[in-house]
N, C-alpha and C positions, 0 to 999 in steps of 0.2 A: 841525628848526631852530626856534629861539626867535624869530628875526626874519629879514626878507628881507636878502639879502646881494648887493651889486653884483658883477658879474663882475670877477674879478681881486683881490677882497678876500681877505686871509688869514683863514681860519676858525680860531677859537680855541675851546677847551673851553667857555668861558662863553656861546658863541653857539648851542650845541647841547644837546639833551636826551639824556642818556645813560641807558641802562637799566643800573643798577648791579648788577643781579642776574645778569647774564650772565657766563659763564666768560671770555670775551674781555676784559671790563672788569676782572675780578679779576686776570687775567694781566698786563694792562697796568699796573695799580697795583703789582703785584709787581715788574715790570720797572722802573718808575719808582723804586721804593724801592731797588732794587739798583744801578741805573746812573745815576740822575738823571732829572729830568723832561724834559730837552731833548735827549736822545740819540735819534737816529732809527735 
């Protein structure tokens, strides 16, 4: 986490440090490209 977050606060990508070298990150980026960023 880049900053403290109060309980109940929605966590967004800009609030966390992501390791962009991991397979899971690459797969998520591919999923976002295929289906859109806001599909769960």
